[in-house]
C-alpha positions as CSV (number, residue, x, y, z in Angstrom):
1,X,-7.3,4.3,11.8
2,X,-4.6,5.4,9.4
3,X,-4.7,9.2,9.8
4,X,-1.2,10.0,8.4
5,X,-2.6,10.6,5.0
6,X,-4.7,13.5,6.4
7,X,-1.6,15.2,7.9
8,X,0.4,15.2,4.7
9,X,2.4,18.2,3.5
10,X,1.3,17.4,0.0
11,X,-2.2,18.6,1.0
12,X,-0.7,22.1,1.4
13,X,1.1,21.9,-1.9
14,X,-2.1,20.8,-3.7
15,X,-4.1,23.6,-2.0
16,X,-1.5,26.2,-3.1
17,X,-1.4,24.8,-6.7
18,X,-5.1,24.7,-7.2
19,X,-5.8,27.8,-5.2
20,X,-3.2,29.7,-7.3
21,X,-5.1,29.0,-10.5
22,X,-8.4,29.9,-9.0
23,X,-7.0,33.2,-7.7
24,X,-5.5,33.8,-11.1
25,X,-8.8,33.2,-12.8
26,X,-10.6,35.4,-10.3
27,X,-8.2,38.3,-10.5
28,X,-8.3,38.4,-14.3
29,X,-12.1,38.2,-14.3
30,X,-11.9,35.4,-16.9
31,X,-14.4,32.6,-17.3
32,X,-13.4,29.0,-16.7
33,X,-13.2,26.9,-19.8
34,X,-13.0,27.8,-23.5
35,X,-15.9,30.2,-23.9
36,X,-16.7,33.9,-24.2
37,X,-14.6,35.8,-21.6
38,X,-12.0,33.1,-21.2
39,X,-8.2,33.8,-21.1
40,X,-6.0,31.9,-23.5
41,X,-3.0,32.1,-21.2
42,X,-4.9,30.6,-18.3
43,X,-6.4,27.9,-20.6
44,X,-3.0,26.8,-21.9
45,X,-1.3,27.0,-18.5
46,X,-4.1,25.0,-16.8
47,X,-4.3,22.5,-19.6
48,X,-0.6,21.7,-19.7
49,X,-0.3,21.6,-15.9
50,X,-3.3,19.2,-15.7
51,X,-1.8,16.9,-18.2
52,X,1.6,16.9,-16.4
53,X,-0.1,16.2,-13.1
54,X,-2.1,13.3,-14.6
55,X,1.1,11.7,-15.8
56,X,2.9,12.4,-12.6
57,X,0.3,10.9,-10.3
58,X,0.4,7.7,-12.4
59,X,4.0,7.3,-11.5
60,X,2.8,6.1,-8.1
61,X,1.3,3.0,-9.8
62,X,4.4,2.6,-11.9
63,X,6.5,2.7,-8.7
64,X,4.4,-0.1,-7.2
65,X,4.6,-2.3,-10.2
66,X,8.3,-2.1,-10.8
67,X,8.7,-3.3,-7.2
68,X,6.3,-6.1,-7.7
69,X,7.9,-7.2,-10.9
70,X,11.4,-7.0,-9.3
71,X,12.8,-4.6,-11.9
72,X,13.2,-1.6,-9.6
73,X,16.8,-0.2,-9.6
74,X,16.7,-0.4,-5.8
75,X,17.0,-4.2,-6.1
76,X,20.5,-3.8,-7.7
77,X,21.7,-1.9,-4.7
78,X,23.0,-4.9,-2.7
79,X,25.9,-5.4,-0.3
80,X,27.3,-8.4,1.7
81,X,26.3,-9.3,5.2
82,X,29.9,-9.1,6.3
83,X,30.0,-5.4,5.3
84,X,26.8,-4.7,7.2
85,X,28.2,-6.4,10.3
86,X,31.5,-4.5,10.0
87,X,29.6,-1.2,9.7
88,X,27.5,-2.1,12.8
89,X,30.7,-2.9,14.8
90,X,32.2,0.4,13.9
91,X,29.0,2.3,14.8
92,X,29.1,0.6,18.2
93,X,32.4,2.3,18.8
94,X,30.7,5.7,18.1
95,X,27.9,4.7,20.5
96,X,30.5,3.9,23.2
97,X,32.2,7.2,22.8
98,X,28.8,9.0,23.1
99,X,28.1,7.1,26.2
100,X,31.5,8.1,27.7
101,X,30.8,11.8,26.8
102,X,33.7,11.9,24.2
103,X,31.2,12.8,21.4
104,X,28.5,15.4,22.1
105,X,28.0,17.4,18.9
106,X,25.1,16.0,16.8
107,X,26.5,17.1,13.4
108,X,29.9,15.6,14.3
109,X,28.3,12.3,15.3
110,X,26.3,12.2,12.1
111,X,29.3,12.9,9.9
112,X,31.4,10.2,11.7
113,X,28.6,7.6,11.3
114,X,28.1,8.5,7.7
115,X,31.9,8.1,7.0
116,X,31.7,4.6,8.5
117,X,28.9,3.7,6.1
118,X,30.8,5.1,3.2
119,X,34.1,3.4,4.1
120,X,32.4,0.0,4.5
121,X,30.5,0.4,1.3
122,X,27.0,0.2,2.7
123,X,26.1,3.8,2.2
124,X,24.2,2.9,-1.0
125,X,21.5,1.1,1.0
126,X,21.8,2.7,4.4
127,X,22.1,6.2,5.8
128,X,23.0,7.2,9.3
129,X,20.5,8.7,11.7
130,X,21.2,10.6,14.9
131,X,18.4,11.4,17.4
132,X,18.5,12.9,20.8
133,X,17.8,10.4,23.6
134,X,14.9,11.7,25.8
135,X,15.5,9.1,28.5
136,X,18.4,7.8,30.6
137,X,21.6,6.7,28.9
138,X,23.6,8.2,26.0
139,X,22.7,11.7,24.9
140,X,22.2,10.6,21.3
141,X,21.0,7.4,19.6
142,X,22.9,6.4,16.4
143,X,21.0,4.2,14.0
144,X,20.7,3.4,10.3
145,X,17.7,3.4,7.9
146,X,17.2,2.4,4.2
147,X,18.3,5.1,1.7
148,X,15.1,4.5,-0.4
149,X,16.4,6.4,-3.5
150,X,13.0,6.3,-5.1
151,X,11.2,7.5,-2.0
152,X,8.8,5.7,0.4
153,X,5.5,4.4,-1.0
154,X,3.6,6.3,1.7
155,X,5.0,9.6,0.4
156,X,4.2,8.6,-3.2
157,X,0.6,7.8,-2.0
158,X,0.2,11.2,-0.4
159,X,1.5,12.9,-3.6
160,X,-0.9,10.7,-5.7
161,X,-4.0,11.6,-3.6
162,X,-3.6,15.3,-3.1
163,X,-2.0,16.3,-6.4
164,X,-4.7,14.2,-8.1
165,X,-7.4,16.2,-6.3
166,X,-5.7,19.4,-7.4
167,X,-5.9,18.2,-11.0
168,X,-9.7,18.2,-10.7
169,X,-9.7,21.9,-9.8
170,X,-7.3,22.7,-12.7
171,X,-9.5,20.6,-15.0
172,X,-12.4,22.9,-14.1
173,X,-10.3,26.0,-14.7
174,X,-9.3,24.6,-18.1
175,X,-12.6,23.2,-19.3
176,X,-15.3,24.8,-17.1
177,X,-17.1,21.4,-16.9
178,X,-18.4,22.0,-20.4
179,X,-20.5,19.2,-21.8
180,X,-21.0,20.9,-25.2
181,X,-18.9,18.3,-27.1
182,X,-18.4,14.5,-27.0
183,X,-14.8,15.1,-25.8
184,X,-16.0,17.4,-23.0
185,X,-18.4,14.7,-21.9
186,X,-15.8,12.0,-21.9
187,X,-13.1,14.0,-20.2
188,X,-15.3,15.5,-17.5
189,X,-17.2,12.3,-16.9
190,X,-13.9,10.3,-16.5
191,X,-12.4,12.9,-14.3
192,X,-15.5,12.9,-12.0
193,X,-15.3,9.1,-11.8
194,X,-11.6,9.1,-11.0
195,X,-11.9,11.8,-8.3
196,X,-15.0,10.2,-6.7
197,X,-13.5,6.7,-6.6
198,X,-10.2,8.2,-5.4
199,X,-11.9,10.0,-2.5
200,X,-13.7,6.8,-1.6
201,X,-10.5,4.8,-1.8
202,X,-8.8,7.4,0.5
203,X,-11.3,7.0,3.2
204,X,-11.3,3.2,2.9
205,X,-7.5,3.3,3.1
206,X,-7.8,5.2,6.4
207,X,-10.5,2.9,7.8
208,X,-9.1,-0.4,6.4
209,X,-6.4,-1.1,8.9
210,X,-8.9,-1.0,11.8
211,X,-11.3,-3.3,10.0
212,X,-8.5,-5.8,9.1
213,X,-7.2,-5.8,12.7
214,X,-10.7,-6.8,14.0
215,X,-11.0,-9.5,11.4
216,X,-7.4,-10.9,11.7
217,X,-7.7,-11.6,15.5
218,X,-4.7,-13.6,16.6
219,X,-2.7,-13.3,13.4
220,X,-2.5,-11.2,10.3
221,X,-3.9,-12.2,6.9
222,X,-0.6,-13.4,5.4
223,X,0.2,-15.5,8.5
224,X,-3.2,-17.1,8.5
225,X,-2.9,-17.9,4.8
226,X,0.5,-19.7,5.3
227,X,-0.9,-21.6,8.4
228,X,-3.9,-22.7,6.4
229,X,-1.7,-24.1,3.6
230,X,0.5,-25.8,6.3
231,X,-2.6,-27.4,7.9
232,X,-3.8,-28.6,4.5
233,X,-0.5,-30.4,4.0
234,X,-0.6,-32.0,7.4
235,X,-4.2,-33.2,6.9
236,X,-3.1,-34.9,3.6
237,X,-0.2,-36.6,5.6
238,X,-2.6,-37.6,8.4
239,X,-5.0,-39.2,5.8
240,X,-2.1,-41.4,4.8
241,X,-2.4,-43.3,8.1
242,X,-6.1,-44.2,7.3
243,X,-7.7,-46.6,4.8
244,X,-9.3,-45.0,1.7
245,X,-12.8,-45.9,2.9
246,X,-12.1,-44.3,6.2
247,X,-10.9,-41.1,4.5
248,X,-14.0,-41.0,2.4
249,X,-16.3,-41.4,5.4
250,X,-14.4,-38.8,7.4
251,X,-14.3,-36.3,4.6
252,X,-18.0,-36.8,3.8
253,X,-19.0,-36.2,7.5
254,X,-16.6,-33.3,7.7
255,X,-18.5,-31.5,4.9
256,X,-21.9,-32.0,6.6
257,X,-23.8,-28.7,6.7
258,X,-24.7,-27.5,10.2
259,X,-23.0,-25.9,13.2
260,X,-19.4,-26.7,14.2
261,X,-20.8,-28.7,17.2
262,X,-23.0,-30.8,14.9
263,X,-20.0,-31.6,12.7
264,X,-17.9,-32.5,15.7
265,X,-20.6,-34.8,17.0
266,X,-20.8,-36.5,13.6
267,X,-17.1,-37.0,13.4
268,X,-17.0,-38.4,16.9
269,X,-19.6,-41.0,15.9
270,X,-17.3,-42.1,13.0
271,X,-14.4,-42.5,15.5
272,X,-16.5,-44.6,17.8
273,X,-17.3,-47.0,14.9
274,X,-13.6,-47.3,14.1
275,X,-11.9,-47.9,17.5
276,X,-8.7,-49.4,16.0
277,X,-8.1,-46.1,14.2
278,X,-9.2,-43.8,17.0
279,X,-5.9,-42.1,17.5
280,X,-5.4,-41.4,13.8
281,X,-9.0,-40.1,13.5
282,X,-8.5,-37.8,16.5
283,X,-5.3,-36.3,14.9
284,X,-7.2,-35.7,11.7
285,X,-10.2,-34.2,13.5
286,X,-7.9,-31.7,15.4
287,X,-6.2,-30.6,12.2
288,X,-9.5,-30.3,10.3
289,X,-11.0,-28.2,13.1
290,X,-8.0,-25.9,13.2
291,X,-8.2,-25.5,9.4
292,X,-11.9,-24.7,9.5
293,X,-11.4,-22.0,12.0
294,X,-8.5,-20.5,10.0
295,X,-10.5,-20.7,6.8
296,X,-13.4,-18.9,8.5
297,X,-11.1,-16.1,9.6
298,X,-9.5,-15.9,6.2
299,X,-12.9,-15.6,4.5
300,X,-13.9,-12.7,6.8
301,X,-10.6,-10.9,6.2
302,X,-10.9,-11.6,2.5
303,X,-14.4,-10.0,2.4
304,X,-13.0,-6.9,4.1
305,X,-10.0,-6.7,1.7
306,X,-12.5,-7.0,-1.2
307,X,-14.5,-4.1,0.1
308,X,-11.4,-2.0,0.8
309,X,-10.1,-2.5,-2.8
310,X,-13.3,-2.7,-4.9
311,X,-13.0,1.0,-5.8
312,X,-9.9,0.2,-7.8
313,X,-12.0,-1.7,-10.3
314,X,-13.3,1.7,-11.5
315,X,-10.5,4.0,-10.5
316,X,-7.6,2.4,-12.4
317,X,-9.3,1.8,-15.8
318,X,-11.0,5.3,-15.6
319,X,-7.6,6.8,-14.8
320,X,-5.9,5.1,-17.8
321,X,-8.8,6.2,-20.1
322,X,-8.6,9.7,-18.8
323,X,-4.9,10.0,-19.6
324,X,-5.5,8.5,-23.0
325,X,-8.3,10.9,-24.0
326,X,-6.3,13.8,-22.5
327,X,-3.4,13.0,-24.8
328,X,-5.8,12.7,-27.8
329,X,-7.4,16.1,-26.8
330,X,-4.0,17.7,-26.5
331,X,-2.8,16.4,-29.9
332,X,-6.0,17.3,-31.6
333,X,-5.8,20.9,-30.3
334,X,-2.2,21.3,-31.4
335,X,-2.8,19.6,-34.8
336,X,-5.9,21.7,-35.7
């Protein structure tokens, strides 16, 4: 189970943000939403903050898509393999000096390692890390990790989830869940749909890895997919050693409904009627059996992936519509 999401520091930020507006509303004795007893300052502050949050949480999706499309600025941050190898060799000298006790100050070690990365020109994609070694050996471990100038996707996800939830509280402060107008119905309805599907998606995200691990068995989904394609190609090549009529008979029997044992028996009967092609038939049967097993595993994993991601079919369109109507609402308020 992926529990890192439930230990995020963004949960504290979201609680402080939403709690601050609720406390502000309570201390002033104002009513939530635009109605008798409401406070104009709170309305404007909560409205603009909510709109800013909605746009900000959508940057998570933008971050994913620029990576998938290959247009992220991170892809332009490249360096040669020779420079990486040179940096690693020079870092090995620092590791040797640590082991000999010639370097023992953590900050000094980190500065020295970082200077090496800068001098070799790999500091754009790597940064030095220095951690205390809890076991036998050198007192410190020197390593490198990606710079990730746009931040890790996991951090973006945490921001997306918790700040998105905070926007629901701010939306209540701003609108008071009023359904007195068509725009109120649209905005509150879309917000509820986005938040509910988002919460469902969060729990599916936490449970999904365990479900996928059970379904994937010996290999993960991507490896099984590649293996299935490879077996399909090998089966086509194996069919090349058979006559067209033999291929048709073998394929027809292989598609017979029933248990795997029944199919295997039927295929063996075909082999017995074609003793001169027994070896070729046996090769095909092994490949077909392997592919059937892989396909069965893939279908099981695909069903789980579908369940894990089905909430997106509502969450993503509702989020886009919510932002669109929020902009329309903002423009109309300013205009009129």
